[in-house]
C-alpha positions as semicolon CSV with decimal commas, in nm:
position;residue;x (nm);y (nm);z (nm)
1;X;4,152;5,339;-4,586
2;X;3,968;5,040;-4,462
3;X;4,161;4,742;-4,301
4;X;4,194;4,415;-4,463
5;X;3,942;4,157;-4,347
6;X;4,055;3,785;-4,345
7;X;3,817;3,534;-4,491
8;X;3,739;3,268;-4,213
9;X;3,683;2,907;-4,284
10;X;3,309;2,979;-4,283
11;X;3,360;3,146;-4,620
12;X;3,347;2,816;-4,776
13;X;2,993;2,766;-4,684
14;X;2,837;3,111;-4,719
15;X;2,853;3,448;-4,884
16;X;3,147;3,638;-4,709
17;X;3,234;3,994;-4,807
18;X;3,605;4,022;-4,844
19;X;3,727;4,381;-4,809
20;X;4,053;4,455;-4,957
21;X;4,031;4,806;-5,009
22;X;4,347;4,985;-5,094
23;X;4,420;5,365;-5,134
24;X;4,331;5,366;-5,497
25;X;4,219;5,085;-5,724
26;X;4,102;5,216;-6,044
27;X;4,003;4,871;-6,174
28;X;3,947;4,535;-6,021
29;X;4,256;4,346;-5,952
30;X;4,292;3,964;-6,026
31;X;4,069;3,773;-5,755
32;X;4,243;3,531;-5,520
33;X;4,263;3,180;-5,642
34;X;4,040;2,917;-5,510
35;X;4,187;2,662;-5,251
36;X;4,353;2,345;-5,410
37;X;4,101;2,140;-5,237
38;X;3,820;2,280;-5,436
39;X;3,979;2,190;-5,767
40;X;3,773;1,965;-5,983
41;X;3,731;1,870;-6,356
42;X;3,438;2,112;-6,374
43;X;3,656;2,399;-6,250
44;X;3,918;2,309;-6,501
45;X;3,676;2,317;-6,778
46;X;3,529;2,645;-6,682
47;X;3,893;2,781;-6,655
48;X;3,947;2,690;-7,028
49;X;3,606;2,835;-7,170
50;X;3,599;3,199;-7,263
51;X;3,479;3,447;-7,005
52;X;3,113;3,540;-7,032
53;X;3,163;3,886;-6,876
54;X;3,319;4,185;-7,063
55;X;3,697;4,150;-7,091
56;X;3,918;4,374;-6,856
57;X;4,205;4,554;-7,023
58;X;4,552;4,383;-6,920
59;X;4,726;4,527;-6,631
60;X;5,009;4,767;-6,727
61;X;5,348;4,634;-6,674
62;X;5,524;4,772;-6,362
63;X;5,724;5,080;-6,432
64;X;6,077;5,105;-6,287
65;X;6,073;5,395;-6,018
66;X;6,382;5,592;-6,097
67;X;6,582;5,803;-5,847
68;X;6,552;6,185;-5,865
69;X;6,919;6,197;-5,998
70;X;6,838;5,934;-6,261
71;X;6,514;6,112;-6,368
72;X;6,696;6,450;-6,394
73;X;6,984;6,283;-6,587
74;X;6,728;6,133;-6,854
75;X;6,622;6,485;-6,935
76;X;6,977;6,587;-7,060
77;X;6,950;6,777;-7,399
78;X;6,567;6,848;-7,369
79;X;6,438;7,178;-7,483
80;X;6,267;7,352;-7,197
81;X;6,068;7,670;-7,128
82;X;6,058;7,823;-6,775
83;X;5,728;7,889;-6,632
84;X;5,621;8,090;-6,315
85;X;5,321;8,141;-6,089
86;X;5,079;8,254;-6,356
87;X;5,017;8,148;-6,716
88;X;5,158;8,382;-7,002
89;X;4,810;8,480;-7,112
90;X;4,733;8,668;-6,789
91;X;4,705;9,040;-6,860
92;X;4,883;9,149;-6,539
93;X;5,208;8,983;-6,468
94;X;5,277;8,834;-6,114
95;X;5,535;8,991;-5,898
96;X;5,895;8,915;-6,011
97;X;6,006;8,821;-5,673
98;X;5,750;8,544;-5,665
99;X;5,739;8,201;-5,832
100;X;5,960;7,887;-5,818
101;X;6,303;7,962;-5,706
102;X;6,593;7,904;-5,933
103;X;6,974;7,921;-5,826
104;X;7,306;8,003;-5,969
105;X;7,518;7,725;-6,094
106;X;7,767;7,627;-5,819
107;X;7,531;7,733;-5,535
108;X;7,506;7,379;-5,409
109;X;7,354;7,507;-5,071
110;X;7,098;7,690;-5,268
111;X;7,133;7,990;-5,044
112;X;7,078;8,275;-5,298
113;X;6,741;8,218;-5,492
114;X;6,677;8,375;-5,821
115;X;6,296;8,455;-5,841
116;X;6,122;8,232;-6,070
117;X;5,882;8,484;-6,224
118;X;6,176;8,686;-6,355
119;X;6,285;8,408;-6,576
120;X;5,912;8,299;-6,684
121;X;5,900;8,260;-7,047
122;X;6,259;8,207;-7,120
123;X;6,396;7,924;-7,311
124;X;6,688;7,699;-7,293
125;X;6,814;7,329;-7,255
126;X;6,874;7,087;-6,986
127;X;7,242;7,045;-7,012
128;X;7,343;6,855;-6,683
129;X;7,257;6,757;-6,337
130;X;7,401;6,889;-6,003
131;X;7,422;6,610;-5,735
132;X;7,342;6,679;-5,374
133;X;7,440;6,536;-5,042
134;X;7,125;6,323;-5,064
135;X;6,912;6,203;-5,371
136;X;6,631;6,468;-5,304
137;X;6,865;6,746;-5,322
138;X;6,966;6,653;-5,686
139;X;6,906;6,960;-5,922
140;X;6,897;7,024;-6,299
141;X;7,125;7,274;-6,471
142;X;6,942;7,459;-6,748
143;X;7,149;7,666;-7,018
144;X;6,936;7,959;-7,140
145;X;6,937;8,075;-7,491
146;X;7,157;8,381;-7,391
147;X;7,414;8,164;-7,229
148;X;7,309;8,211;-6,855
149;X;7,322;7,897;-6,654
150;X;7,091;7,848;-6,371
151;X;6,980;7,558;-6,153
152;X;6,621;7,420;-6,072
153;X;6,579;7,199;-5,773
154;X;6,381;6,903;-5,924
155;X;6,162;7,021;-6,197
156;X;6,047;7,346;-6,034
157;X;5,947;7,590;-6,284
158;X;6,057;7,396;-6,590
159;X;5,819;7,282;-6,857
160;X;5,935;7,067;-7,163
161;X;5,878;7,173;-7,518
162;X;5,820;6,810;-7,638
163;X;5,530;6,778;-7,393
164;X;5,358;7,096;-7,526
165;X;5,383;6,947;-7,875
166;X;5,191;6,645;-7,771
167;X;4,927;6,844;-7,600
168;X;4,900;7,060;-7,912
169;X;4,779;6,766;-8,116
170;X;4,458;6,765;-7,913
171;X;4,360;7,121;-8,033
172;X;4,048;7,119;-8,247
173;X;3,932;6,771;-8,109
174;X;3,698;6,693;-7,853
175;X;3,711;6,499;-7,516
176;X;3,437;6,355;-7,302
177;X;3,423;6,365;-6,919
178;X;3,485;6,032;-6,746
179;X;3,268;6,125;-6,448
180;X;3,196;6,479;-6,328
181;X;3,471;6,724;-6,326
182;X;3,534;7,075;-6,161
183;X;3,751;7,297;-6,388
184;X;3,904;7,635;-6,329
185;X;3,823;7,939;-6,544
186;X;4,118;8,069;-6,727
187;X;4,116;8,410;-6,531
188;X;4,119;8,234;-6,204
189;X;4,493;8,119;-6,267
190;X;4,578;8,488;-6,288
191;X;4,462;8,583;-5,949
192;X;4,514;8,281;-5,736
193;X;4,127;8,166;-5,725
194;X;4,161;7,823;-5,838
195;X;3,932;7,694;-5,598
196;X;3,654;7,950;-5,657
197;X;3,379;8,000;-5,930
198;X;3,472;7,681;-6,118
199;X;3,308;7,521;-6,421
200;X;3,123;7,230;-6,314
201;X;3,106;6,941;-6,588
202;X;2,874;6,662;-6,578
203;X;2,962;6,281;-6,660
204;X;3,010;6,236;-7,049
205;X;2,987;6,611;-7,131
206;X;3,174;6,713;-7,434
207;X;3,448;6,976;-7,421
208;X;3,611;7,114;-7,738
209;X;3,996;7,163;-7,700
210;X;4,077;7,522;-7,834
211;X;4,423;7,595;-7,726
212;X;4,733;7,440;-7,558
213;X;5,017;7,636;-7,388
214;X;5,264;7,658;-7,109
215;X;5,088;7,709;-6,771
216;X;5,246;7,752;-6,435
217;X;5,488;7,586;-6,199
218;X;5,204;7,360;-6,084
219;X;5,042;7,272;-6,406
220;X;5,320;7,279;-6,668
221;X;5,090;7,249;-6,964
222;X;4,734;7,392;-6,978
223;X;4,454;7,293;-7,212
224;X;4,185;7,551;-7,278
225;X;3,856;7,406;-7,340
226;X;3,504;7,507;-7,405
227;X;3,173;7,349;-7,320
228;X;2,886;7,314;-7,570
229;X;2,706;7,597;-7,392
230;X;3,010;7,849;-7,439
231;X;3,176;7,820;-7,086
232;X;3,550;7,853;-7,106
233;X;3,780;7,654;-6,865
234;X;4,129;7,515;-6,844
235;X;4,213;7,152;-6,723
236;X;4,375;7,188;-6,377
237;X;4,428;6,949;-6,077
238;X;4,607;7,176;-5,826
239;X;4,873;6,905;-5,777
240;X;5,052;6,881;-6,113
241;X;4,871;6,568;-6,250
242;X;4,745;6,715;-6,575
243;X;5,040;6,564;-6,779
244;X;5,057;6,411;-7,141
245;X;5,405;6,240;-7,087
246;X;5,490;6,098;-6,746
247;X;5,852;6,100;-6,846
248;X;5,874;6,469;-6,792
249;X;5,733;6,480;-6,429
250;X;5,856;6,391;-6,093
251;X;5,583;6,160;-5,948
252;X;5,587;5,830;-5,762
253;X;5,292;5,740;-5,991
254;X;5,489;5,698;-6,308
255;X;5,280;5,424;-6,419
256;X;4,940;5,598;-6,339
257;X;4,785;5,808;-6,612
258;X;4,765;6,173;-6,577
259;X;4,438;6,372;-6,516
260;X;4,366;6,375;-6,898
261;X;4,392;6,016;-6,956
262;X;4,240;5,920;-6,636
263;X;3,947;6,155;-6,630
264;X;3,845;6,209;-6,993
265;X;3,746;5,997;-7,305
266;X;3,913;6,096;-7,633
267;X;3,639;5,927;-7,837
268;X;3,259;5,958;-7,771
269;X;3,146;5,667;-7,566
270;X;2,802;5,673;-7,707
271;X;2,942;5,593;-8,058
272;X;3,131;5,286;-7,906
273;X;2,840;5,147;-7,757
274;X;2,538;5,218;-7,994
275;X;2,320;4,923;-7,875
276;X;2,279;5,079;-7,526
277;X;1,926;5,230;-7,462
278;X;1,840;5,601;-7,405
279;X;1,744;5,507;-7,061
280;X;2,072;5,342;-6,993
281;X;2,260;5,654;-7,121
282;X;2,046;5,888;-6,902
283;X;2,150;5,684;-6,602
284;X;2,526;5,714;-6,688
285;X;2,510;6,087;-6,741
286;X;2,350;6,125;-6,405
287;X;2,601;5,895;-6,233
288;X;2,347;5,641;-6,144
289;X;2,418;5,272;-6,087
290;X;2,123;5,049;-6,152
291;X;2,052;4,683;-6,087
292;X;2,114;4,466;-6,415
293;X;2,355;4,717;-6,549
294;X;2,652;4,561;-6,705
295;X;2,993;4,602;-6,532
296;X;3,108;4,841;-6,807
297;X;2,789;5,056;-6,799
298;X;2,831;5,077;-6,409
299;X;3,201;5,177;-6,464
300;X;3,118;5,436;-6,701
301;X;2,836;5,570;-6,457
302;X;3,096;5,616;-6,177
303;X;3,367;5,778;-6,403
304;X;3,743;5,782;-6,289
305;X;3,636;5,767;-5,921
306;X;3,534;5,390;-5,915
307;X;3,729;5,168;-5,690
308;X;3,731;4,798;-5,629
309;X;3,698;4,763;-5,273
310;X;3,641;4,392;-5,222
311;X;3,566;4,045;-5,343
312;X;3,275;3,809;-5,252
313;X;3,320;3,423;-5,280
314;X;3,002;3,206;-5,339
315;X;2,952;2,886;-5,127
316;X;3,018;2,554;-5,310
317;X;3,137;2,746;-5,622
318;X;3,471;2,881;-5,768
319;X;3,278;3,212;-5,860
320;X;3,449;3,521;-5,725
321;X;3,272;3,860;-5,753
322;X;3,398;4,217;-5,719
323;X;3,254;4,490;-5,489
324;X;3,289;4,836;-5,631
325;X;3,236;5,165;-5,487
326;X;3,198;5,527;-5,631
327;X;3,033;5,817;-5,465
328;X;2,712;5,713;-5,291
329;X;2,711;5,374;-5,477
330;X;2,853;5,039;-5,343
331;X;2,750;4,751;-5,545
332;X;2,835;4,392;-5,627
333;X;2,904;4,268;-6,001
334;X;2,842;3,902;-6,055
335;X;2,908;3,751;-6,396
336;X;2,934;4,093;-6,549
337;X;2,616;4,240;-6,416
338;X;2,526;4,449;-6,114
339;X;2,322;4,237;-5,879
340;X;2,272;4,422;-5,566
341;X;2,374;4,714;-5,364
342;X;2,612;4,651;-5,062
343;X;2,597;4,816;-4,724
344;X;2,895;5,007;-4,631
Protein backbone atom coordinates (compact mmCIF):
# COMPACT_ATOMS: atom_id res chain seq x y z
CA UNK A 1 0.00 0.00 0.00
CA UNK A 2 1.36 3.38 -0.91
CA UNK A 3 1.37 6.21 1.56
CA UNK A 4 -0.97 9.18 1.11
CA UNK A 5 0.73 12.12 -0.59
CA UNK A 6 -0.39 15.55 0.53
CA UNK A 7 -1.01 18.21 -2.07
CA UNK A 8 1.23 21.23 -1.51
CA UNK A 9 0.27 24.78 -2.29
CA UNK A 10 2.12 24.43 -5.59
CA UNK A 11 -0.75 22.20 -6.79
CA UNK A 12 -2.71 25.37 -7.47
CA UNK A 13 -0.26 26.38 -10.21
CA UNK A 14 0.71 23.10 -11.83
CA UNK A 15 -0.31 19.46 -12.37
CA UNK A 16 0.41 17.59 -9.20
CA UNK A 17 -0.34 13.83 -8.89
CA UNK A 18 -2.19 13.10 -5.69
CA UNK A 19 -1.74 9.48 -4.67
CA UNK A 20 -4.42 8.33 -2.24
CA UNK A 21 -4.20 4.65 -2.94
CA UNK A 22 -6.15 2.42 -0.61
CA UNK A 23 -6.02 -1.33 -0.14
CA UNK A 24 -8.84 -1.92 -2.60
CA UNK A 25 -10.80 0.70 -4.50
CA UNK A 26 -12.82 -0.98 -7.24
CA UNK A 27 -14.15 2.34 -8.52
CA UNK A 28 -13.08 5.95 -8.26
CA UNK A 29 -14.25 7.69 -5.13
CA UNK A 30 -15.64 11.22 -5.19
CA UNK A 31 -12.76 13.66 -5.80
CA UNK A 32 -11.89 16.24 -3.15
CA UNK A 33 -13.79 19.52 -3.24
CA UNK A 34 -11.99 22.55 -4.69
CA UNK A 35 -10.87 25.21 -2.16
CA UNK A 36 -13.51 27.85 -1.37
CA UNK A 37 -11.26 30.59 -2.76
CA UNK A 38 -11.56 29.10 -6.24
CA UNK A 39 -15.34 29.22 -6.34
CA UNK A 40 -16.69 31.33 -9.17
CA UNK A 41 -19.81 31.90 -11.22
CA UNK A 42 -18.24 29.77 -13.94
CA UNK A 43 -17.63 26.89 -11.55
CA UNK A 44 -21.16 27.23 -10.19
CA UNK A 45 -22.61 27.02 -13.70
CA UNK A 46 -20.43 24.01 -14.52
CA UNK A 47 -21.56 22.26 -11.37
CA UNK A 48 -25.18 22.51 -12.52
CA UNK A 49 -24.45 21.34 -16.06
CA UNK A 50 -24.84 17.61 -16.78
CA UNK A 51 -21.56 15.67 -16.65
CA UNK A 52 -20.05 15.05 -20.05
CA UNK A 53 -18.26 11.85 -19.04
CA UNK A 54 -20.09 8.58 -18.59
CA UNK A 55 -21.98 8.45 -15.31
CA UNK A 56 -20.70 6.32 -12.46
CA UNK A 57 -23.03 4.04 -10.52
CA UNK A 58 -24.00 5.52 -7.14
CA UNK A 59 -21.94 4.29 -4.22
CA UNK A 60 -23.71 1.61 -2.16
CA UNK A 61 -25.08 2.53 1.22
CA UNK A 62 -22.77 1.52 4.09
CA UNK A 63 -23.70 -1.88 5.52
CA UNK A 64 -23.92 -2.19 9.29
CA UNK A 65 -21.31 -4.64 10.47
CA UNK A 66 -22.84 -7.21 12.81
CA UNK A 67 -21.07 -8.89 15.66
CA UNK A 68 -20.56 -12.61 15.27
CA UNK A 69 -23.29 -13.33 17.82
CA UNK A 70 -25.74 -11.06 15.94
CA UNK A 71 -24.89 -12.68 12.61
CA UNK A 72 -25.44 -16.19 13.98
CA UNK A 73 -28.71 -15.14 15.58
CA UNK A 74 -29.95 -13.84 12.21
CA UNK A 75 -29.70 -17.40 10.83
CA UNK A 76 -32.12 -18.93 13.31
CA UNK A 77 -34.70 -21.05 11.49
CA UNK A 78 -32.68 -21.39 8.26
CA UNK A 79 -32.41 -24.80 6.59
CA UNK A 80 -28.80 -25.94 6.32
CA UNK A 81 -26.71 -28.70 4.77
CA UNK A 82 -23.37 -29.67 6.28
CA UNK A 83 -20.33 -29.74 3.98
CA UNK A 84 -16.90 -31.30 4.42
CA UNK A 85 -13.46 -30.95 2.87
CA UNK A 86 -14.53 -32.22 -0.60
CA UNK A 87 -17.63 -31.76 -2.79
CA UNK A 88 -20.29 -34.49 -2.88
CA UNK A 89 -19.54 -35.28 -6.55
CA UNK A 90 -16.06 -36.63 -5.76
CA UNK A 91 -15.85 -40.41 -6.37
CA UNK A 92 -13.61 -41.08 -3.37
CA UNK A 93 -14.80 -39.71 -0.06
CA UNK A 94 -12.23 -37.88 2.10
CA UNK A 95 -11.20 -39.37 5.47
CA UNK A 96 -13.99 -39.17 8.03
CA UNK A 97 -11.68 -37.70 10.67
CA UNK A 98 -10.91 -34.71 8.45
CA UNK A 99 -12.90 -31.59 7.64
CA UNK A 100 -14.36 -28.84 9.81
CA UNK A 101 -14.86 -29.66 13.47
CA UNK A 102 -18.33 -29.72 14.97
CA UNK A 103 -18.97 -30.09 18.69
CA UNK A 104 -21.53 -31.60 20.99
CA UNK A 105 -24.11 -29.20 22.35
CA UNK A 106 -23.04 -28.02 25.80
CA UNK A 107 -19.32 -28.50 25.08
CA UNK A 108 -18.67 -24.78 25.60
CA UNK A 109 -14.91 -25.28 25.72
CA UNK A 110 -15.07 -27.17 22.40
CA UNK A 111 -12.73 -29.86 23.67
CA UNK A 112 -14.32 -32.88 21.99
CA UNK A 113 -14.43 -32.33 18.25
CA UNK A 114 -16.78 -34.21 15.93
CA UNK A 115 -14.99 -34.65 12.55
CA UNK A 116 -16.86 -32.67 9.93
CA UNK A 117 -16.54 -35.16 7.06
CA UNK A 118 -18.55 -37.64 9.09
CA UNK A 119 -21.49 -35.22 8.91
CA UNK A 120 -21.07 -34.02 5.32
CA UNK A 121 -24.35 -34.13 3.41
CA UNK A 122 -26.57 -34.26 6.47
CA UNK A 123 -29.38 -31.73 6.71
CA UNK A 124 -30.95 -29.77 9.52
CA UNK A 125 -31.85 -26.32 10.78
CA UNK A 126 -30.10 -23.53 12.67
CA UNK A 127 -32.08 -23.44 15.92
CA UNK A 128 -30.10 -21.31 18.37
CA UNK A 129 -26.78 -19.72 19.25
CA UNK A 130 -24.29 -20.70 21.90
CA UNK A 131 -22.58 -17.65 23.44
CA UNK A 132 -18.90 -17.70 24.26
CA UNK A 133 -16.71 -15.82 26.68
CA UNK A 134 -15.80 -13.51 23.82
CA UNK A 135 -17.77 -12.65 20.70
CA UNK A 136 -15.43 -14.65 18.45
CA UNK A 137 -16.26 -17.76 20.51
CA UNK A 138 -19.96 -17.55 19.59
CA UNK A 139 -21.31 -20.68 17.93
CA UNK A 140 -24.40 -21.93 16.11
CA UNK A 141 -26.55 -24.83 17.30
CA UNK A 142 -27.86 -27.07 14.53
CA UNK A 143 -30.58 -29.66 14.93
CA UNK A 144 -30.22 -32.43 12.36
CA UNK A 145 -33.18 -34.18 10.78
CA UNK A 146 -32.67 -37.23 13.02
CA UNK A 147 -32.86 -35.04 16.15
CA UNK A 148 -29.14 -34.89 16.95
CA UNK A 149 -27.97 -31.42 17.98
CA UNK A 150 -24.44 -30.30 17.19
CA UNK A 151 -22.57 -27.01 17.37
CA UNK A 152 -20.63 -25.23 14.62
CA UNK A 153 -18.17 -22.52 15.56
CA UNK A 154 -19.14 -19.61 13.34
CA UNK A 155 -20.28 -20.99 10.00
CA UNK A 156 -17.65 -23.73 9.69
CA UNK A 157 -18.98 -26.59 7.56
CA UNK A 158 -22.47 -25.07 7.21
CA UNK A 159 -24.12 -24.21 3.87
CA UNK A 160 -27.54 -22.61 3.54
CA UNK A 161 -30.21 -24.17 1.33
CA UNK A 162 -31.66 -20.78 0.34
CA UNK A 163 -28.30 -19.71 -1.07
CA UNK A 164 -28.10 -22.83 -3.22
CA UNK A 165 -31.57 -22.00 -4.55
CA UNK A 166 -30.23 -18.60 -5.64
CA UNK A 167 -27.24 -20.20 -7.36
CA UNK A 168 -29.41 -22.71 -9.21
CA UNK A 169 -31.23 -19.86 -10.95
CA UNK A 170 -28.04 -19.34 -12.97
CA UNK A 171 -28.02 -22.89 -14.39
CA UNK A 172 -28.52 -22.82 -18.15
CA UNK A 173 -27.36 -19.21 -18.39
CA UNK A 174 -24.07 -17.71 -19.53
CA UNK A 175 -21.65 -15.43 -17.71
CA UNK A 176 -18.73 -13.44 -19.12
CA UNK A 177 -15.36 -12.97 -17.40
CA UNK A 178 -14.75 -9.48 -16.01
CA UNK A 179 -10.99 -9.66 -16.48
CA UNK A 180 -8.85 -12.82 -16.81
CA UNK A 181 -9.80 -15.62 -14.40
CA UNK A 182 -8.03 -18.75 -13.18
CA UNK A 183 -10.48 -21.53 -12.27
CA UNK A 184 -10.10 -24.95 -10.73
CA UNK A 185 -10.94 -28.13 -12.58
CA UNK A 186 -13.73 -30.05 -10.79
CA UNK A 187 -11.51 -33.04 -10.03
CA UNK A 188 -8.90 -30.81 -8.38
CA UNK A 189 -11.24 -30.20 -5.44
CA UNK A 190 -11.30 -33.94 -4.84
CA UNK A 191 -7.56 -34.30 -4.34
CA UNK A 192 -6.56 -30.94 -2.83
CA UNK A 193 -4.95 -29.69 -6.06
CA UNK A 194 -6.76 -26.37 -6.32
CA UNK A 195 -3.60 -24.47 -7.24
CA UNK A 196 -2.51 -26.84 -9.99
CA UNK A 197 -3.59 -27.42 -13.59
CA UNK A 198 -6.18 -24.66 -13.60
CA UNK A 199 -8.46 -23.47 -16.38
CA UNK A 200 -7.32 -20.05 -17.60
CA UNK A 201 -10.10 -17.78 -18.89
CA UNK A 202 -9.43 -14.58 -20.82
CA UNK A 203 -11.25 -11.28 -20.39
CA UNK A 204 -14.89 -11.37 -21.61
CA UNK A 205 -14.71 -15.09 -22.37
CA UNK A 206 -18.13 -16.73 -22.12
CA UNK A 207 -18.84 -19.53 -19.65
CA UNK A 208 -21.98 -21.66 -19.62
CA UNK A 209 -23.31 -22.50 -16.14
CA UNK A 210 -24.11 -26.23 -16.12
CA UNK A 211 -24.78 -27.07 -12.49
CA UNK A 212 -24.86 -25.69 -8.96
CA UNK A 213 -24.37 -27.71 -5.81
CA UNK A 214 -23.02 -27.73 -2.29
CA UNK A 215 -19.24 -27.53 -2.20
CA UNK A 216 -16.74 -27.58 0.64
CA UNK A 217 -16.24 -25.91 3.99
CA UNK A 218 -14.16 -23.30 2.10
CA UNK A 219 -16.52 -22.72 -0.85
CA UNK A 220 -20.02 -23.57 0.38
CA UNK A 221 -21.74 -23.32 -3.03
CA UNK A 222 -20.03 -24.33 -6.28
CA UNK A 223 -21.01 -23.41 -9.83
CA UNK A 224 -19.81 -25.85 -12.48
CA UNK A 225 -19.15 -24.11 -15.79
CA UNK A 226 -17.94 -24.98 -19.28
CA UNK A 227 -16.04 -22.83 -21.77
CA UNK A 228 -17.08 -22.71 -25.42
CA UNK A 229 -14.09 -24.93 -26.25
CA UNK A 230 -15.31 -27.64 -23.86
CA UNK A 231 -13.16 -27.14 -20.75
CA UNK A 232 -14.93 -27.80 -17.45
CA UNK A 233 -14.26 -25.75 -14.33
CA UNK A 234 -15.76 -24.64 -11.04
CA UNK A 235 -15.86 -21.11 -9.70
CA UNK A 236 -13.58 -21.11 -6.68
CA UNK A 237 -11.54 -18.46 -4.91
CA UNK A 238 -9.80 -20.38 -2.12
CA UNK A 239 -10.93 -17.99 0.61
CA UNK A 240 -14.71 -18.31 0.54
CA UNK A 241 -15.66 -15.29 -1.55
CA UNK A 242 -17.77 -17.15 -4.11
CA UNK A 243 -21.09 -16.32 -2.55
CA UNK A 244 -24.52 -15.46 -3.84
CA UNK A 245 -25.92 -13.75 -0.74
CA UNK A 246 -23.58 -12.10 1.77
CA UNK A 247 -26.18 -12.55 4.52
CA UNK A 248 -25.07 -16.15 4.86
CA UNK A 249 -21.34 -15.57 5.23
CA UNK A 250 -19.08 -14.31 7.96
CA UNK A 251 -17.12 -11.52 6.32
CA UNK A 252 -16.01 -8.04 7.22
CA UNK A 253 -16.72 -7.16 3.58
CA UNK A 254 -20.48 -7.49 3.91
CA UNK A 255 -21.09 -4.70 1.42
CA UNK A 256 -18.59 -6.00 -1.11
CA UNK A 257 -19.90 -8.21 -3.93
CA UNK A 258 -18.74 -11.81 -3.94
CA UNK A 259 -16.53 -13.27 -6.64
CA UNK A 260 -19.45 -13.95 -8.97
CA UNK A 261 -20.79 -10.38 -8.91
CA UNK A 262 -17.33 -8.81 -8.89
CA UNK A 263 -15.58 -10.94 -11.51
CA UNK A 264 -18.29 -11.83 -14.04
CA UNK A 265 -20.85 -10.08 -16.22
CA UNK A 266 -24.28 -11.70 -16.34
CA UNK A 267 -25.04 -10.13 -19.73
CA UNK A 268 -22.79 -9.95 -22.78
CA UNK A 269 -21.02 -6.54 -22.68
CA UNK A 270 -20.80 -6.57 -26.48
CA UNK A 271 -24.58 -6.43 -26.79
CA UNK A 272 -24.72 -3.56 -24.32
CA UNK A 273 -22.20 -1.54 -26.34
CA UNK A 274 -22.99 -2.23 -30.02
CA UNK A 275 -21.29 0.94 -31.34
CA UNK A 276 -17.80 0.03 -30.15
CA UNK A 277 -15.50 -0.98 -32.99
CA UNK A 278 -13.97 -4.41 -33.52
CA UNK A 279 -10.54 -2.89 -32.83
CA UNK A 280 -11.71 -1.65 -29.42
CA UNK A 281 -13.13 -5.05 -28.54
CA UNK A 282 -9.82 -6.75 -29.47
CA UNK A 283 -7.97 -4.40 -27.13
CA UNK A 284 -10.44 -5.05 -24.32
CA UNK A 285 -10.31 -8.84 -24.74
CA UNK A 286 -6.50 -8.67 -24.54
CA UNK A 287 -6.60 -6.42 -21.47
CA UNK A 288 -4.97 -3.51 -23.32
CA UNK A 289 -5.60 0.10 -22.27
CA UNK A 290 -5.14 2.57 -25.14
CA UNK A 291 -4.98 6.34 -25.32
CA UNK A 292 -8.39 7.86 -26.28
CA UNK A 293 -10.35 4.92 -24.88
CA UNK A 294 -13.37 6.02 -22.88
CA UNK A 295 -13.27 5.50 -19.15
CA UNK A 296 -15.84 2.69 -19.47
CA UNK A 297 -13.78 0.91 -22.14
CA UNK A 298 -10.60 1.17 -20.07
CA UNK A 299 -12.38 -0.21 -17.00
CA UNK A 300 -13.71 -3.12 -19.04
CA UNK A 301 -10.21 -3.84 -20.39
CA UNK A 302 -8.89 -3.93 -16.82
CA UNK A 303 -11.72 -6.03 -15.42
CA UNK A 304 -12.31 -6.47 -11.70
CA UNK A 305 -8.69 -5.71 -10.76
CA UNK A 306 -8.89 -1.99 -11.58
CA UNK A 307 -8.07 0.44 -8.77
CA UNK A 308 -8.37 4.19 -8.46
CA UNK A 309 -4.97 5.15 -7.06
CA UNK A 310 -4.97 8.95 -7.17
CA UNK A 311 -6.29 12.25 -8.47
CA UNK A 312 -4.71 15.03 -10.49
CA UNK A 313 -5.75 18.67 -10.26
CA UNK A 314 -5.41 21.05 -13.20
CA UNK A 315 -3.88 24.48 -12.59
CA UNK A 316 -6.34 27.42 -12.73
CA UNK A 317 -9.24 25.01 -13.08
CA UNK A 318 -11.70 23.07 -11.01
CA UNK A 319 -11.05 19.91 -13.05
CA UNK A 320 -10.05 16.84 -11.04
CA UNK A 321 -9.01 13.75 -12.99
CA UNK A 322 -8.61 10.15 -11.80
CA UNK A 323 -5.52 7.98 -12.04
CA UNK A 324 -6.29 4.26 -12.44
CA UNK A 325 -4.11 1.20 -12.22
CA UNK A 326 -4.51 -2.42 -13.32
CA UNK A 327 -1.83 -4.96 -14.12
CA UNK A 328 0.95 -3.24 -16.04
CA UNK A 329 -1.21 -0.18 -16.78
CA UNK A 330 -1.33 3.10 -14.88
CA UNK A 331 -3.24 5.80 -16.69
CA UNK A 332 -4.99 9.15 -16.36
CA UNK A 333 -8.64 9.72 -17.29
CA UNK A 334 -9.60 13.31 -18.11
CA UNK A 335 -13.16 14.28 -19.02
CA UNK A 336 -14.13 10.66 -19.60
CA UNK A 337 -11.17 9.61 -21.77
CA UNK A 338 -7.74 8.03 -21.27
CA UNK A 339 -5.28 10.84 -22.05
CA UNK A 340 -1.90 9.51 -20.99
CA UNK A 341 0.00 6.80 -19.17
CA UNK A 342 1.38 7.66 -15.73
CA UNK A 343 4.74 6.54 -14.35
CA UNK A 344 4.57 4.38 -11.26
